[in-house]
C-alpha positions as CSV (number, residue, x, y, z in Angstrom):
1,M,55.7,183.2,59.7
2,K,53.5,182.9,56.6
3,I,56.5,182.0,54.5
4,V,57.6,179.3,57.0
5,R,54.0,177.8,56.9
6,M,54.1,177.8,53.1
7,L,57.5,176.1,53.0
8,V,56.3,173.4,55.6
9,F,53.1,172.9,53.5
10,A,55.2,172.5,50.3
11,A,57.6,170.1,52.0
12,V,54.7,167.9,53.4
13,G,53.0,168.0,50.0
14,A,56.2,166.9,48.2
15,L,56.6,164.1,50.7
16,L,53.0,162.9,50.3
17,S,53.3,163.1,46.5
18,A,56.5,161.0,46.7
19,V,54.8,158.4,48.9
20,G,51.8,158.4,46.4
21,S,54.2,157.7,43.5
22,A,55.3,154.5,45.1
23,W,52.0,152.6,44.6
24,A,51.9,150.0,41.9
25,Q,49.6,150.4,38.9
26,A,48.1,146.9,39.6
27,G,44.5,147.1,40.8
28,R,43.7,150.5,39.4
29,Q,40.6,150.5,37.4
30,P,40.4,152.5,34.2
31,I,37.7,155.2,33.8
32,D,35.1,155.0,31.1
33,W,35.1,158.6,30.0
34,S,31.9,158.0,28.0
35,A,30.1,157.3,31.3
36,V,31.4,160.5,33.0
37,S,28.8,163.2,33.0
38,L,30.0,166.7,33.7
39,D,28.4,170.0,32.7
40,S,30.6,172.8,31.3
41,I,31.0,175.9,33.3
42,G,29.7,177.7,30.2
43,G,26.6,175.5,30.0
44,G,25.9,172.3,28.3
45,P,27.7,169.0,28.7
46,L,31.5,168.6,28.5
47,P,32.5,166.2,25.7
48,T,34.1,163.7,28.2
49,A,33.7,160.8,25.7
50,D,36.3,162.7,23.6
51,Y,38.8,162.3,26.5
52,R,39.2,158.5,25.8
53,G,42.8,157.8,24.7
54,R,44.0,161.2,25.9
55,V,45.9,162.2,29.0
56,V,43.8,164.2,31.5
57,L,45.1,166.5,34.2
58,L,42.2,166.7,36.6
59,V,42.4,169.8,38.9
60,N,40.0,171.0,41.5
61,T,40.1,174.8,41.5
62,A,39.0,177.8,43.6
63,S,39.0,181.5,42.9
64,L,39.9,182.8,46.4
65,C,42.6,180.4,47.3
66,G,46.3,181.2,47.9
67,F,47.1,178.8,45.1
68,T,44.7,180.5,42.6
69,G,47.8,181.8,40.7
70,Q,48.3,178.2,39.5
71,Y,45.7,179.0,36.9
72,L,48.5,180.7,35.0
73,S,50.7,177.6,35.0
74,L,47.7,175.3,34.1
75,Q,46.9,177.6,31.2
76,E,50.6,177.4,30.1
77,I,50.5,173.6,30.4
78,W,47.3,173.5,28.4
79,R,48.7,175.7,25.6
80,H,51.9,173.7,25.4
81,Y,50.4,170.2,25.4
82,K,46.9,170.4,24.1
83,D,47.9,169.6,20.5
84,R,49.7,166.5,21.9
85,D,46.4,165.1,23.4
86,L,46.5,166.6,26.9
87,I,43.3,167.8,28.5
88,V,43.6,170.1,31.5
89,L,40.2,169.8,33.2
90,G,39.4,172.3,35.9
91,V,36.7,171.5,38.4
92,P,35.7,174.4,40.6
93,S,34.9,173.4,44.1
94,N,33.8,175.1,47.3
95,D,34.9,172.2,49.5
96,F,38.0,173.7,51.1
97,G,37.8,176.9,53.1
98,G,34.7,178.1,51.2
99,Q,37.1,179.6,48.6
100,E,34.8,179.1,45.6
101,P,31.6,180.8,46.6
102,G,30.7,182.3,43.2
103,T,28.2,181.2,40.7
104,S,29.3,179.4,37.5
105,E,29.0,182.6,35.6
106,E,31.1,184.5,38.1
107,I,33.8,181.8,38.2
108,K,33.9,181.6,34.4
109,R,34.3,185.4,34.1
110,F,37.0,185.5,36.8
111,C,39.0,182.7,35.1
112,E,38.8,184.1,31.6
113,S,39.4,187.8,32.6
114,T,42.1,187.3,35.2
115,F,44.0,184.3,33.9
116,D,42.9,184.0,30.3
117,V,41.8,180.4,31.0
118,T,40.8,178.5,27.8
119,F,41.1,174.9,29.0
120,P,37.9,173.0,29.8
121,M,36.2,173.9,33.0
122,A,33.3,172.0,34.6
123,D,30.5,173.4,36.6
124,K,31.2,173.7,40.3
125,Q,31.3,170.2,42.0
126,V,31.8,168.5,45.3
127,V,35.2,166.8,45.1
128,S,35.7,165.2,48.5
129,G,33.7,163.0,50.8
130,P,30.7,160.8,50.3
131,D,28.9,163.5,48.2
132,A,31.8,163.9,45.8
133,H,31.1,163.8,42.1
134,P,31.4,160.2,40.7
135,L,34.6,161.2,38.9
136,Y,36.2,162.1,42.2
137,R,34.8,159.1,44.0
138,W,36.4,156.9,41.3
139,A,39.7,158.8,41.6
140,A,39.6,158.4,45.4
141,E,39.2,154.6,45.0
142,Q,42.3,154.6,42.7
143,T,44.6,156.8,44.8
144,G,43.5,156.0,48.3
145,K,43.3,158.6,51.1
146,L,46.7,160.3,50.4
147,G,45.8,161.0,46.8
148,T,42.3,162.4,47.5
149,P,42.0,166.2,47.3
150,S,42.5,167.8,50.7
151,W,42.8,171.3,49.4
152,N,42.2,173.4,46.2
153,F,44.4,172.8,43.2
154,H,45.1,169.1,43.9
155,K,46.1,167.4,40.6
156,I,45.3,163.9,39.4
157,L,47.1,162.7,36.2
158,I,45.1,160.1,34.2
159,G,46.8,158.2,31.4
160,R,45.7,157.4,27.9
161,D,44.5,154.0,29.2
162,G,42.1,155.7,31.6
163,R,44.1,154.8,34.7
164,V,45.5,157.1,37.4
165,I,49.2,157.6,36.9
166,D,49.9,159.8,39.9
167,W,48.6,162.7,41.9
168,F,50.2,166.0,42.9
169,S,49.5,168.1,45.9
170,A,48.3,171.7,45.7
171,A,51.4,173.0,47.3
172,G,53.6,171.4,44.6
173,G,52.2,173.6,41.9
174,I,53.3,172.9,38.4
175,G,56.8,171.7,38.7
176,P,59.4,169.5,37.0
177,K,58.0,166.3,38.5
178,L,54.5,167.0,37.1
179,E,55.9,168.1,33.7
180,R,58.0,164.9,33.5
181,A,54.9,162.8,34.3
182,I,52.9,164.6,31.6
183,E,55.7,164.0,29.1
184,A,55.9,160.3,29.9
185,A,52.1,159.9,29.8
186,L,51.9,161.6,26.4
187,A,54.7,159.3,25.1
188,A,52.9,156.2,26.3
189,S,50.7,154.2,24.0
190,P,47.0,153.8,24.9
């Protein structure tokens, strides 16, 4: 029964992602990374101004989720593409199922010791609804309801020009579609 639910969730996620890919780029507003304020999970501000002109994979994360194993794939993506100007940006959130109850120190320790995470991680944030961090409110304006996180490990790909390219459901993991989108985004000029 659990496998059937996971397969149904994956199929729905793939369908929603395909629908999301159909929107046109027109009307999407670029993000001004220098205006984005996020603290690092390790303390101090994240250098978000340095993200300008780079491709950013924004992912809301949680330590107690069934998708937590995606940290391994995210770390692999980070290692493979970081020298080509990809930023994987993890944003822990307790919004869905209370699956990120820990303190920043606990989350950081868990990510580093369990999954050897070295990509940038922000301090825990609200990522959905009216109290969402401004970065996620901006993303919601760009993607609409279907592209807004509804669970942990939702992925939003932002191009070099600061515009949302596409979003990927949690259930989709890190698959060929996301990797092709990353490759295309990295090949694009700012």
